[in-house]
C-alpha positions as CSV (number, residue, x, y, z in Angstrom):
1,M,-23.8,-27.7,51.5
2,D,-25.1,-30.4,48.7
3,P,-23.1,-33.7,47.9
4,D,-22.9,-32.0,44.0
5,T,-21.5,-28.5,45.4
6,K,-19.0,-30.1,47.3
7,R,-17.5,-32.1,44.6
8,D,-17.2,-28.9,42.7
9,L,-16.0,-26.9,45.0
10,N,-13.2,-29.9,45.1
11,S,-12.1,-29.1,41.8
12,L,-10.9,-25.1,42.9
13,P,-7.5,-23.9,45.2
14,K,-8.6,-24.6,48.3
15,S,-8.5,-21.1,49.5
16,L,-10.9,-20.2,46.2
17,A,-12.8,-22.5,47.5
18,E,-13.9,-21.6,50.8
19,L,-14.9,-18.3,49.6
20,V,-17.3,-20.1,46.4
21,G,-18.6,-21.9,49.3
22,K,-19.3,-19.3,51.5
23,H,-21.2,-17.5,49.1
24,I,-23.6,-20.1,47.4
25,V,-24.4,-21.2,51.0
26,A,-25.5,-17.5,52.1
27,A,-27.5,-17.2,48.4
28,G,-29.4,-20.4,50.0
29,M,-29.7,-18.9,53.2
30,F,-30.9,-15.9,51.8
31,V,-33.4,-16.9,48.8
32,D,-36.4,-17.2,50.4
33,E,-36.3,-14.4,53.0
34,D,-34.0,-11.5,51.5
35,P,-33.6,-12.9,46.7
36,E,-32.0,-10.0,46.2
37,R,-29.1,-10.8,48.6
38,A,-29.1,-14.5,47.3
39,Y,-28.5,-13.1,44.0
40,A,-26.0,-10.7,45.2
41,H,-24.2,-13.6,47.0
42,A,-25.0,-15.9,44.0
43,V,-23.2,-13.8,41.1
44,Y,-20.5,-13.2,43.2
45,A,-19.8,-17.1,43.2
46,R,-20.3,-17.1,40.0
47,R,-17.9,-14.1,39.5
48,K,-15.0,-16.0,40.7
49,A,-16.3,-19.8,40.0
50,S,-18.3,-19.8,36.8
51,R,-17.4,-23.0,34.5
52,L,-18.3,-24.5,38.0
53,P,-22.6,-26.4,37.2
54,S,-23.5,-26.1,40.7
55,V,-22.1,-22.1,40.9
56,R,-24.1,-22.1,37.3
57,E,-27.0,-23.5,39.3
58,A,-27.0,-21.6,42.3
59,S,-26.9,-18.3,40.2
60,G,-29.9,-19.7,37.7
61,V,-31.9,-19.9,40.3
62,A,-31.3,-16.7,42.4
63,A,-31.3,-14.5,39.1
64,Y,-35.6,-16.8,38.7
65,T,-35.7,-15.7,42.0
66,V,-35.7,-11.5,40.4
67,G,-37.1,-12.3,37.9
68,K,-34.2,-11.7,35.6
69,W,-35.8,-14.5,33.3
70,Q,-33.2,-14.5,30.4
71,E,-29.9,-14.4,33.2
72,A,-31.6,-17.2,34.9
73,L,-32.2,-19.2,32.0
74,S,-28.4,-18.8,30.7
75,D,-27.0,-19.8,33.3
76,L,-29.1,-23.0,34.5
77,R,-28.8,-24.5,30.1
78,A,-25.3,-24.0,31.1
79,A,-25.0,-25.8,33.8
80,R,-27.6,-28.7,32.2
81,R,-25.4,-29.0,29.4
82,M,-22.2,-29.1,32.4
83,S,-23.4,-31.5,35.0
84,G,-26.3,-33.4,32.7
85,R,-28.5,-32.6,35.7
86,D,-32.0,-32.0,35.0
87,N,-34.0,-30.9,38.5
88,F,-34.2,-27.0,37.8
89,L,-36.3,-27.6,34.0
90,A,-39.2,-26.3,36.0
91,I,-37.5,-23.1,37.0
92,M,-36.9,-22.6,33.8
93,A,-39.7,-23.1,31.8
94,D,-41.1,-21.2,34.8
95,S,-38.6,-17.9,33.4
96,E,-39.5,-19.0,29.8
97,R,-43.4,-17.9,30.9
98,G,-41.6,-14.7,32.5
99,L,-40.2,-14.0,28.8
100,G,-43.9,-14.0,27.6
101,R,-42.8,-17.5,25.8
102,P,-45.3,-20.3,27.2
103,E,-45.0,-22.4,23.8
104,R,-41.4,-22.6,24.7
105,A,-42.4,-23.3,28.4
106,L,-44.4,-26.1,27.1
107,E,-41.0,-27.7,25.2
108,I,-39.3,-27.4,28.4
109,A,-42.1,-28.9,29.9
110,H,-42.8,-32.2,27.8
111,D,-38.6,-32.8,27.5
112,P,-37.9,-36.3,28.3
113,A,-35.9,-36.6,30.6
114,A,-38.9,-34.8,32.8
115,E,-40.2,-38.4,33.1
116,Q,-37.2,-39.3,35.3
117,L,-37.5,-36.4,37.8
118,D,-38.4,-36.9,41.6
119,A,-41.9,-36.3,42.3
120,A,-41.5,-32.8,43.7
121,D,-39.7,-31.9,39.9
122,R,-41.9,-33.8,38.1
123,I,-44.7,-31.5,39.8
124,E,-43.2,-28.8,39.8
125,L,-42.8,-28.7,36.2
126,R,-47.0,-30.0,35.4
127,I,-47.7,-26.6,37.4
128,V,-45.7,-24.8,34.9
129,A,-46.2,-26.5,32.1
130,A,-50.4,-26.0,33.4
131,G,-49.4,-22.1,34.1
132,A,-48.0,-22.2,30.3
133,R,-51.4,-23.5,28.4
134,R,-53.5,-20.5,30.1
135,D,-50.8,-18.4,29.2
136,M,-52.7,-19.3,25.8
137,G,-56.1,-18.8,27.1
138,D,-56.8,-22.7,27.8
139,T,-58.2,-23.4,30.6
140,K,-59.1,-27.0,29.7
141,A,-55.8,-27.8,28.5
142,A,-53.9,-26.3,31.8
143,L,-56.7,-28.5,33.6
144,A,-55.7,-31.5,31.4
145,E,-52.1,-30.8,32.3
146,L,-52.4,-31.4,35.8
147,Q,-54.4,-35.1,35.7
148,V,-51.2,-37.1,37.0
149,P,-51.8,-40.0,38.9
150,E,-50.4,-38.1,42.4
151,L,-53.9,-36.4,42.5
152,K,-54.9,-39.7,44.9
153,E,-51.6,-38.8,46.8
154,R,-52.6,-38.2,50.4
155,R,-49.3,-38.0,52.6
156,A,-48.3,-34.4,53.6
157,R,-46.2,-32.9,50.7
158,P,-45.6,-29.2,50.0
159,W,-46.0,-30.7,46.1
160,V,-48.8,-32.7,46.5
161,A,-49.9,-29.3,48.6
162,R,-49.3,-27.1,45.7
163,L,-50.6,-29.9,43.0
164,F,-53.7,-29.7,44.7
165,Y,-54.2,-25.9,44.9
166,A,-53.1,-25.5,41.2
167,Y,-56.0,-28.2,40.1
168,A,-58.2,-26.0,42.1
169,D,-57.5,-23.1,41.1
170,V,-57.8,-24.1,37.2
171,L,-61.2,-26.5,38.6
172,E,-62.5,-22.8,39.7
173,E,-61.9,-20.4,35.9
174,L,-63.9,-23.4,35.0
175,G,-66.4,-22.3,36.6
176,R,-66.6,-26.1,38.2
177,E,-67.1,-25.1,42.0
178,E,-67.9,-28.0,43.8
179,D,-64.7,-30.0,42.7
180,A,-62.8,-26.0,43.2
181,R,-64.0,-26.7,46.8
182,E,-63.4,-30.5,47.3
183,Y,-59.4,-29.7,46.0
184,F,-58.9,-26.8,48.2
185,A,-59.7,-28.6,51.2
186,R,-57.5,-31.0,50.5
187,A,-54.7,-28.7,49.2
188,S,-55.6,-27.9,53.0
189,S,-55.4,-31.1,54.7
190,V,-51.9,-32.1,53.5
191,D,-50.6,-28.6,53.2
192,S,-48.6,-29.1,56.9
193,E,-45.5,-26.3,55.9
194,G,-48.2,-23.6,54.5
195,V,-46.7,-23.0,51.4
196,T,-50.5,-22.4,50.0
197,D,-52.7,-19.6,50.8
198,A,-55.8,-23.2,50.3
199,D,-58.2,-21.9,53.7
200,E,-58.3,-18.4,52.8
201,R,-59.4,-20.6,48.7
202,L,-61.7,-22.6,50.3
203,A,-63.5,-20.3,53.0
204,A,-63.9,-17.5,50.1
205,L,-65.9,-20.5,48.1
206,E,-67.9,-21.0,51.2
207,G,-69.0,-18.1,52.0
208,V,-67.4,-17.7,55.5
209,E,-64.3,-15.4,56.6
210,L,-61.4,-17.0,58.2
211,V,-60.8,-15.0,61.5
212,D,-57.9,-16.5,63.6
213,I,-55.9,-20.3,63.7
214,D,-56.3,-21.1,66.9
215,I,-53.4,-24.1,67.9
216,E,-55.7,-26.8,70.6
217,D,-58.9,-25.9,68.3
218,G,-57.5,-24.9,64.9
219,I,-59.4,-22.7,62.4
220,V,-62.2,-20.7,63.4
221,W,-64.3,-18.7,60.7
222,T,-67.0,-17.2,60.7
223,D,-70.4,-16.2,58.3
224,A,-68.9,-13.6,55.6
225,E,-71.9,-12.3,55.6
226,E,-73.0,-11.9,59.8
227,P,-73.2,-8.1,60.3
228,A,-69.5,-6.9,62.3
229,E,-71.6,-4.9,64.6
230,L,-74.0,-5.6,67.1
231,E,-76.4,-2.9,68.4
232,E,-74.9,-1.6,72.2
233,D,-78.1,-3.2,73.9
234,E,-77.7,-6.5,72.7
235,G,-75.1,-8.9,74.5
236,P,-73.1,-11.0,71.5
237,E,-74.6,-13.9,70.3
238,P,-72.9,-16.9,70.0
239,G,-70.6,-17.7,67.3
240,P,-69.7,-20.7,65.3
241,A,-68.2,-23.7,66.3
242,P,-64.5,-23.6,66.0
243,R,-63.8,-26.0,62.3
244,G,-60.6,-28.5,61.6
245,R,-58.6,-28.4,58.0
246,D,-60.6,-31.5,57.3
């Protein structure tokens, strides 16, 4: 449990704080693997302690994961008003996109408070802004949203991989396949947690098929146009050498 949540819970009677805390922790545990279950826990916590900003934040995030955009916005706006925290601006902006309001998503993305976010939250907001531009049919503007100094980052971080991937995706839509290939490759090289399918996208651009991933040899590729079956009287021909992520 994060310090902000602990501090909020201290304002409740001990028994209620323990009950709400358990549901908040459960919501966080299940949010990725079972969003509906996480949402149920978060709703219960909100019903018991709706005046706590950390509870409203957890409820808003859970609502977002199950596509309840308006509910997510309502809870996250309340959490922001009560706590003064801005770290969930990206989720708020993306909820506006979910409601079919990309213009409002861009208003949130360009809120002055966004400049004070940490790198991960700031980049996530830029990715959402690029998505809003694409929703509006302006792919060039989407690319501009992603042209940030962090494109030079080389550390293996999930947010770096997501930035490179989003940039590559827009480049491909613009028909700039060589540049897209470069950034899909960069995304693959820093995606140590597997948050993107950059390997598959890179393979598609290079006209090869991703067959398997070997712990020692890395990614194994094959020519996508190679015949699937060999003649029965012919022995198997040597395949291509395994290639690593780079």
